[in-house]
C-alpha positions in Angstrom: 2.6 162.1 41.2 2.5 160.3 44.5 5.5 158.6 46.1 3.9 155.2 45.7 3.2 155.7 42.0 6.8 156.9 41.4 8.1 153.9 43.3 6.0 151.4 41.3 7.1 153.1 38.0 10.7 152.9 39.0 10.3 149.2 40.0 8.7 148.4 36.7 11.6 150.0 34.7 14.1 148.1 36.8 12.3 144.8 36.2 12.0 145.3 32.4 15.6 146.4 32.1 16.7 143.4 34.1 14.8 141.0 31.8 16.3 142.7 28.7 19.8 142.4 30.2 19.5 138.6 30.5 18.8 138.1 26.8 21.9 137.6 24.7 22.0 139.1 21.3 21.9 136.4 18.6 20.7 133.7 21.1 18.6 131.0 19.5 15.2 130.3 21.1 12.9 127.4 20.5 9.5 126.3 21.6 8.3 122.7 22.1 5.5 121.3 20.0 3.6 118.2 21.1 1.7 115.4 19.3 -0.6 113.4 21.6 -2.9 110.9 19.8 -4.7 108.0 21.5 -6.9 105.4 19.7 -7.7 101.8 20.2 -4.9 100.8 17.8 -2.1 103.2 18.9 -0.9 105.7 21.4 1.5 108.5 20.4 3.2 111.0 22.8 6.1 113.0 21.3 7.5 116.5 21.5 10.0 118.3 19.2 11.5 121.8 19.0 10.7 124.6 16.6 13.6 127.0 16.4 13.4 130.8 16.2 15.9 133.7 16.0 18.6 131.7 14.1 21.3 133.9 12.6 20.4 132.3 9.2 16.7 132.3 8.6 17.0 129.9 5.6 18.6 127.4 7.9 15.9 128.0 10.5 13.2 127.0 8.0 15.2 124.1 6.8 16.0 122.7 10.2 12.4 123.0 11.4 11.2 121.3 8.3 13.7 118.4 8.6 12.8 117.9 12.3 9.1 118.0 11.6 9.4 115.7 8.6 11.3 113.2 10.6 8.7 113.1 13.4 5.8 112.9 10.8 7.6 109.9 9.3 7.7 108.1 12.6 4.0 108.9 13.2 3.0 107.6 9.8 5.1 104.4 10.4 3.2 103.8 13.7 -0.2 104.4 12.2 0.7 102.0 9.3 2.0 99.4 11.6 -1.1 99.7 13.8 -3.3 98.9 10.8 -1.2 95.8 10.1 -1.0 94.3 13.6 -4.7 93.9 14.5 -5.2 93.3 18.2 -1.8 94.6 19.3 -1.7 98.3 20.1 1.4 100.3 19.1 3.0 102.7 21.6 5.3 105.6 20.4 6.9 107.7 23.0 9.4 110.4 21.8 12.0 112.2 23.9 13.8 115.3 22.8 17.0 116.9 24.1 18.7 120.1 22.8 22.4 120.3 23.6 24.3 123.6 23.1 28.1 123.9 22.9 29.0 127.6 22.4 27.4 128.2 19.0 26.9 124.5 18.1 23.4 123.1 18.6 22.4 119.4 18.6 18.8 118.1 18.6 18.6 114.5 19.9 15.3 112.8 19.1 14.8 109.4 20.7 11.9 107.3 19.4 10.7 104.5 21.6 8.2 102.2 19.7 6.8 99.0 21.2 4.1 96.5 20.4 3.4 92.9 21.5 6.9 91.6 22.4 8.7 94.0 20.1 10.7 97.1 21.1 12.7 99.7 19.2 14.6 102.6 20.5 16.3 104.8 17.9 18.1 108.1 18.2 18.4 110.7 15.4 20.4 114.0 15.7 20.1 117.3 13.8 23.2 119.4 14.3 24.1 122.9 13.2 26.3 126.0 13.9 24.4 129.2 14.5 26.4 131.1 11.9 25.4 133.4 9.0 26.6 131.1 6.2 24.5 128.0 5.7 26.0 124.7 4.4 25.0 121.2 5.1 27.3 118.2 5.9 27.3 114.8 7.4 29.2 113.3 10.4 31.4 111.7 7.8 32.3 115.0 6.3 32.9 116.7 9.6 35.3 114.0 10.9 38.0 111.6 9.8 35.3 108.9 9.7 37.7 105.9 9.6 39.7 107.3 12.5 36.5 107.9 14.4 35.4 104.3 13.9 38.8 103.1 15.2 38.5 105.3 18.3 35.1 103.9 19.0 36.4 100.3 18.6 39.1 101.1 21.2 36.6 102.4 23.6 34.4 99.4 23.2 37.4 97.1 23.7 37.9 98.6 27.2 34.8 96.9 28.4 34.0 93.7 26.4 31.6 92.5 29.1 29.3 95.4 28.3 29.8 96.1 24.6 29.4 93.8 21.6 33.0 94.2 20.5 33.0 91.4 17.9 29.8 92.5 16.2 30.8 96.2 15.8 32.3 96.7 12.3 31.9 100.4 11.5 29.8 103.5 12.4 26.7 104.3 10.6 26.9 107.6 8.7 23.8 108.8 10.4 24.9 107.9 13.9 23.5 110.5 16.3 26.0 112.8 18.0 26.6 116.0 19.8 29.6 118.2 20.7 30.3 119.1 24.3 33.4 120.7 26.0 35.8 119.6 23.2 34.4 116.1 22.8 32.3 114.5 20.2 29.7 112.2 21.9 28.2 109.4 19.8 24.7 108.2 20.8 23.8 104.6 19.7 20.5 102.9 19.2 19.3 100.4 21.8 20.9 97.0 21.2 23.3 98.4 18.6 26.5 98.1 20.6 25.3 96.7 24.0 22.4 94.7 25.6 19.1 96.5 25.9 19.6 97.0 29.6 22.1 99.8 28.8 19.6 101.8 26.8 21.1 104.1 24.3 24.8 104.0 25.0 27.0 107.0 24.6 30.7 106.9 23.5 32.8 110.0 24.1 35.9 110.8 22.0 38.1 113.9 22.1 37.1 115.8 19.0 40.6 116.9 18.3 41.6 113.3 17.6 39.1 112.7 14.9 38.4 116.1 13.4 38.9 116.1 9.6 42.1 117.8 8.5 40.3 119.7 5.8 36.6 119.5 6.8 34.1 120.3 4.0 32.2 122.2 6.6 34.3 124.8 8.5 33.1 125.3 12.1 33.1 129.1 11.6 31.1 129.0 8.4 27.8 127.4 9.1 25.4 124.6 9.9 25.5 120.9 9.5 22.9 118.3 9.7 23.3 114.6 10.6 
């Protein structure tokens, strides 16, 4: 075997081992799927994740199904709306962000739908722990919901020129959220708590302040969906 061949073989082994070393055991992976449809009546451009290698494969199937079902529902809504608003094309642009906080994953799906002089921007989150045991819960079950609402009101009151303080009464149970560095971050729909110029506002609250004393979903037990 020549020196050159030996060198190339050694280099290949080093590269392969290096790549294997960068993969963490139990790490979730996902691929992005796209929907691109353009007709005279509507235009749709959206992407969404398909998860793989979850610790709990039942949860993997369930989460992928829920995400796809949500996207399909939006697509069907746009197609139906397009058939009812003759002469006014409908535009649906979807944005996706996956946020990881240790073993807690959040999928944020933002749907921007517009036609004529109408515009909607809604955010939906799917949240889960990558743990062996699978259970499902809501934001209301994960937190002290009343206390969380009060904390949000306090944050809004700090800037009444921006937020619609008087109009805000309580959180929706399906308010989008994610966890990050010890905080729970709530993501609101456009126009929900502030003028449209502020897009989808985010309110950050220390999670320790609003965590349920006896949560129905333990953080070391399994997934939750919002």
